[in-house]
C-alpha positions in Angstrom: 105.2 122.0 100.0 106.4 118.4 99.3 110.0 117.7 98.4 109.5 115.6 95.3 111.8 116.2 92.4 110.3 113.8 90.0 110.1 110.1 89.1 113.1 108.0 88.4 113.5 104.6 86.7 114.7 101.9 89.2 116.7 100.3 86.4 118.4 102.9 84.2 118.0 105.9 86.4 116.3 108.2 83.9 114.2 111.0 85.3 110.5 111.7 84.5 108.0 114.4 85.6 105.6 113.9 88.4 102.7 112.7 86.2 100.6 109.5 85.9 103.6 107.4 84.8 104.7 104.0 86.1 107.1 102.5 83.4 110.2 103.9 81.9 109.8 104.4 78.1 113.4 103.7 77.5 114.1 100.4 79.3 110.6 99.5 80.6 111.8 99.5 84.2 109.4 100.6 87.0 109.4 104.2 88.2 109.6 105.4 91.7 109.4 108.8 93.4 112.6 110.8 93.9 113.0 113.4 96.7 115.3 116.3 97.5 116.5 114.9 100.8 118.4 118.0 101.7 115.2 120.0 101.5 113.4 117.3 103.5 116.1 117.5 106.2 115.8 121.3 106.4 112.0 121.1 106.7 111.4 118.2 109.1 112.2 117.4 112.7 111.0 115.0 115.3 109.1 118.0 116.8 107.4 118.9 113.6 106.3 115.3 113.1 104.9 115.1 116.6 103.0 118.3 116.0 101.4 116.9 112.8 98.1 115.0 112.5 97.6 111.6 114.0 97.6 110.1 110.5 100.2 109.2 107.9 100.2 112.8 106.8 102.4 113.7 109.8 105.2 112.5 107.5 104.0 114.7 104.6 107.5 115.9 103.6 108.4 112.3 102.6 105.1 111.6 100.7 104.6 112.5 97.1 101.3 114.4 97.1 100.1 117.8 98.2 99.0 117.5 101.9 96.9 120.6 102.3 93.7 118.6 101.6 94.5 114.9 101.5 92.0 112.2 100.6 91.9 110.3 103.9 89.8 108.4 106.4 92.5 108.7 109.2 94.9 106.0 108.2 98.1 105.5 110.2 99.3 105.8 113.8 98.1 102.3 114.4 99.2 100.4 117.6 102.7 99.0 118.0 102.0 96.3 120.6 104.7 94.8 122.8 104.0 91.0 122.4 105.7 89.4 125.4 103.4 86.3 125.5 103.8 85.6 121.8 107.6 86.1 122.2 107.7 83.6 125.0 105.8 81.1 122.9 108.3 81.5 120.0 111.5 81.7 122.2 112.1 85.3 121.3 113.1 88.3 123.4 111.7 91.7 122.5 108.9 91.3 120.0 106.4 93.9 118.8 103.3 93.6 116.5 102.6 96.5 114.2 98.8 96.2 114.2 97.4 97.6 111.0 94.1 95.9 111.6 93.2 99.2 113.3 93.2 101.2 110.0 89.8 102.6 108.9 88.9 99.8 106.5 90.8 97.2 108.4 94.1 97.0 106.5 97.3 98.7 105.6 95.9 99.5 102.2 94.4 102.7 103.6 98.0 104.1 103.8 98.7 103.6 100.1 95.3 104.5 98.9 95.3 107.8 100.8 98.5 108.8 99.0 97.3 107.5 95.6 93.9 109.2 95.6 95.4 112.4 97.0 97.8 112.4 94.0 94.9 111.4 91.7 92.9 114.4 92.7 96.0 116.7 92.4 96.4 115.4 88.8 92.8 116.0 88.0 91.4 112.4 87.9 87.7 111.9 88.6 87.5 108.1 88.7 89.5 105.9 91.1 90.2 102.3 90.0 92.3 99.3 90.9 92.9 95.6 90.6 92.6 93.9 94.0 92.8 90.8 96.0 90.3 92.5 98.4 91.8 94.9 100.8 92.8 97.4 98.2 89.3 97.2 96.7 87.8 98.0 100.1 90.1 101.0 100.6 89.7 102.5 97.1 85.9 102.3 97.3 85.9 103.9 100.7 88.3 106.7 100.0 86.6 107.4 96.6 83.3 107.7 98.4 84.8 110.1 101.0 86.3 112.2 98.2 83.2 112.3 96.0 84.9 110.3 93.2 83.5 107.5 91.2 85.2 104.1 91.7 85.6 101.0 89.6 87.4 98.0 91.2 88.1 94.7 89.6 88.5 91.5 91.8 88.8 87.8 91.3 85.4 86.2 91.4 86.3 83.8 94.2 87.2 86.6 96.7 86.1 86.3 100.3 82.5 87.3 100.7 83.2 89.8 103.5 85.7 91.7 101.2 83.2 91.8 98.3 80.4 93.1 100.6 82.7 95.7 102.2 83.7 97.0 98.7 80.2 97.1 97.3 78.7 98.9 100.2 80.5 102.1 99.4 78.5 102.4 96.2 81.1 102.2 93.5 81.3 99.7 90.6 82.6 96.3 91.5 83.5 93.9 88.7 84.3 90.2 89.4 86.6 88.6 86.9 86.7 84.9 86.2 90.5 84.4 86.8 93.3 84.9 89.2 94.6 88.3 90.5 97.3 88.2 87.8 94.5 88.0 85.2 92.7 90.9 86.8 95.9 92.9 86.9 96.6 92.3 83.3 93.1 93.4 82.4 93.5 96.6 84.4 96.8 97.4 82.7 94.8 97.2 79.4 92.0 99.3 80.8 94.4 102.0 82.0 95.5 102.6 78.4 91.9 102.6 77.2 90.6 104.9 80.0 93.3 107.6 80.5 91.0 109.6 82.7 90.9 106.8 85.3 93.4 106.7 88.2 94.3 103.1 88.7 95.9 103.2 92.1 98.2 100.2 91.4 98.8 100.7 87.7 99.3 104.3 86.4 99.6 105.7 89.9 101.7 102.9 91.3 104.8 104.9 91.8 102.9 107.2 94.2 100.7 104.6 95.7 103.6 102.4 96.8 105.1 105.3 98.8 102.3 105.0 101.4 103.9 101.8 102.7 106.9 103.7 103.9 104.8 105.1 106.7 104.9 101.7 108.4 108.6 102.2 108.9 108.2 105.8 109.9 105.7 104.9 112.6 107.6 101.9 113.9 110.7 104.1 114.5 108.7 106.9 116.0 106.8 104.6 118.3 110.1 103.0 119.5 111.3 106.4 120.6 113.0 107.3 117.2 115.0 104.0 117.2 115.0 101.4 114.5 114.3 97.8 115.2 116.8 95.1 114.5 114.6 92.9 112.4 111.2 93.3 110.7 109.0 90.6 109.2 106.8 91.7 106.3 104.2 89.7 104.3 105.0 89.5 100.6 102.4 89.7 97.8 103.6 92.0 95.0 106.8 92.7 97.1 106.1 96.5 97.1 105.4 96.8 100.8 108.6 95.1 101.8 110.8 97.2 99.5 109.1 100.4 100.8 109.5 99.5 104.4 113.2 99.0 103.8 113.3 102.4 102.0 111.5 104.1 104.8 114.1 103.2 107.4 116.8 104.4 105.1 115.1 107.7 104.5 114.7 108.4 108.2 118.4 108.2 108.6 119.1 110.2 105.5 117.0 113.2 106.6 118.2 113.1 110.2 115.1 111.7 112.0 117.2 108.8 113.1 120.8 109.4 114.3 122.2 107.4 111.4 121.0 105.2 108.5 120.0 102.1 110.4 120.9 98.5 109.5 117.5 96.8 109.8 117.2 93.2 108.8 114.1 92.6 106.6 112.5 89.2 106.2 109.6 88.3 104.0 106.7 86.0 104.5 104.8 84.0 101.9 102.2 81.3 101.7 103.5 78.0 100.4 100.7 78.0 97.8 102.0 81.2 96.3 105.6 81.6 97.1 107.6 82.7 94.0 109.9 85.1 95.9 110.5 82.7 98.8 111.3 79.9 96.4 113.8 82.1 94.6 115.5 82.9 97.9 115.6 79.2 98.9 117.1 78.3 95.6 119.6 81.1 95.6 118.2 82.3 92.3 117.5 85.8 90.9 114.7 84.5 88.8 111.1 84.9 90.1 109.1 82.2 88.4 105.4 82.9 88.1 103.1 80.5 89.8 99.3 79.8 89.9 98.2 80.6 93.5 96.5 78.0 95.6 96.3 79.2 99.2 93.9 80.3 101.9 95.9 83.6 102.1 94.1 85.2 99.1 95.3 88.7 99.8 98.9 87.5 99.2 97.9 85.5 96.1 99.9 87.3 93.4 101.6 84.6 91.3 103.7 87.1 89.2 104.8 89.8 91.7 105.7 93.1 90.1 108.3 93.9 92.8 109.3 90.4 93.5 112.9 90.8 92.4 113.3 94.1 94.3 111.9 92.4 97.5 114.4 89.6 97.0 117.2 92.0 96.7 116.2 94.0 99.7 116.0 90.9 101.9 119.4 89.7 100.8 121.0 93.1 101.1 119.7 93.4 104.7 120.8 90.0 105.8 117.2 88.8 106.3 115.4 85.8 104.9 112.3 84.7 103.0 110.2 81.7 104.0 106.9 80.1 103.0 104.3 78.4 105.3 101.4 76.0 104.7 97.8 76.8 105.0 97.6 74.7 108.2 100.5 76.7 109.7 98.7 80.0 108.7 95.5 79.1 110.5 97.4 77.9 113.5 99.3 81.2 113.6 96.1 83.2 113.5 94.9 81.4 116.6 98.3 81.7 118.3 98.3 85.5 117.8 94.7 85.8 119.0 95.3 83.7 122.1 98.5 85.3 123.2 98.0 89.0 122.3 94.3 89.5 121.6 94.9 90.5 117.9 92.6 88.9 115.3 94.5 88.9 112.0 93.4 87.9 108.5 95.1 85.1 106.7 97.9 87.4 105.6 98.7 88.1 109.2 98.7 84.4 109.8 101.4 84.1 107.1 103.5 86.7 108.9 103.3 85.1 112.3 103.8 81.5 111.0 106.8 82.7 109.1 108.1 84.5 112.2 107.8 81.2 114.1 109.6 79.3 111.4 112.4 81.9 111.2 112.7 82.0 115.0 112.9 78.2 115.2 115.7 78.1 112.6 117.7 80.9 114.3 117.3 83.5 111.5 115.2 85.7 113.9 117.3 85.8 117.1 116.3 86.2 120.8 118.7 89.1 121.2 117.0 91.2 118.5 114.3 93.8 118.8 111.8 92.3 116.3 108.7 93.8 114.7 106.1 91.7 112.8 103.7 93.6 110.6 100.1 92.4 110.7 98.3 94.0 107.7 94.6 93.2 107.9 91.7 92.3 110.3 90.5 88.7 110.7 86.9 89.6 110.1 87.8 90.0 106.5 88.7 86.3 106.1 86.6 84.7 108.8 85.4 82.0 106.5 88.9 80.6 106.4 88.3 79.5 110.0 85.0 77.8 109.3 84.9 74.5 111.1 87.9 75.1 113.2 86.5 77.6 115.7 83.0 77.9 117.3 81.1 77.1 120.5 82.6 74.3 122.6 79.1 73.1 123.5 75.4 73.9 123.1 73.4 73.6 126.3 70.0 74.1 127.8 69.5 77.4 129.7 70.1 75.9 133.1 72.9 76.0 135.7 73.1 72.2 135.7 73.7 72.1 132.0 76.4 74.7 132.3 78.1 72.8 135.1 78.2 69.7 132.9 80.4 71.4 130.2 82.4 74.0 132.1 84.7 73.2 134.9 85.5 76.2 137.3 88.9 75.5 138.9 88.6 78.8 140.9 85.3 77.9 142.6 
């Protein structure tokens, strides 16, 4: 049994049934899932979580779908890596990397899609669909294949080749759109009204889909011995992940899995070529002005973020910050993370690490804090971004003499 009591408007507070709804018909505010936290507290304990599966469904009482037969590939329980070498390079103390490159399709999207498609099947949908900058398309196509559902995913036509191939290989319908992600998303909103039997993960099922991101907070706390970190740095595209990470830590305290509701500082990371939320933060504004994306970090290229204002509010409320970094800083950060910790992140991960470096240099992220940086996707998805900057240091003939000419062995 899950402990969902319905959907609730984030603006006016009106209640709605647990159906495929995402917008309030009174004020047009977004809907989110509401829980009976007393029932959750009575049903869950640290011991019951530990006895659960090694997936996100160990937190089933705080997820909005029936867990008896979830649609899943094994998302969650990804490594939390103590990053001492990276911390030393950045002048920090205790730093951890939440490494979601280890998810089944190589990104955190497996968390949200497992929840969304489990709910879709519960509601009787037969077709899984989405608008995507790549990672969501990969995950929807893979989970739909696992569940025996048809899939239709729409992507910008200039998406990274690896993400297109990884989506198409699962056998669903892949449609490339001549436009930005925001154009794709608008088209999907129209399609959702024209195809009511289709479950659009991030449109008509968005309220449920977004809840999967909370499991990042749940796992971080559990992996730290049921303690919350002091500061978390989260990449920002739509802003949903950041708001749900913040919600997740609060929920853990509310239901007694943490000793109290923690005060976790949340900071957000954006690419300078698509930074409407970071710009609003820098300007002290509440207005999120849409932009046309132009950045190597395509998975974060949402110029009109649906949850941008809520992410901005969550950051300010927590005492965190938002910052934006250049493409050159992003690529440098991918290399820094790989060289220091052996983790190969996609460009979105480069945004997180470059922003962490910037916030550490400015004193926003402090050496006396326990810090977690969330790396959301694997570098093999965006390897073309590194073209020309990495590769063999030399090409030689197959002889010892040729090798000795280019490689110096100081330990010989």
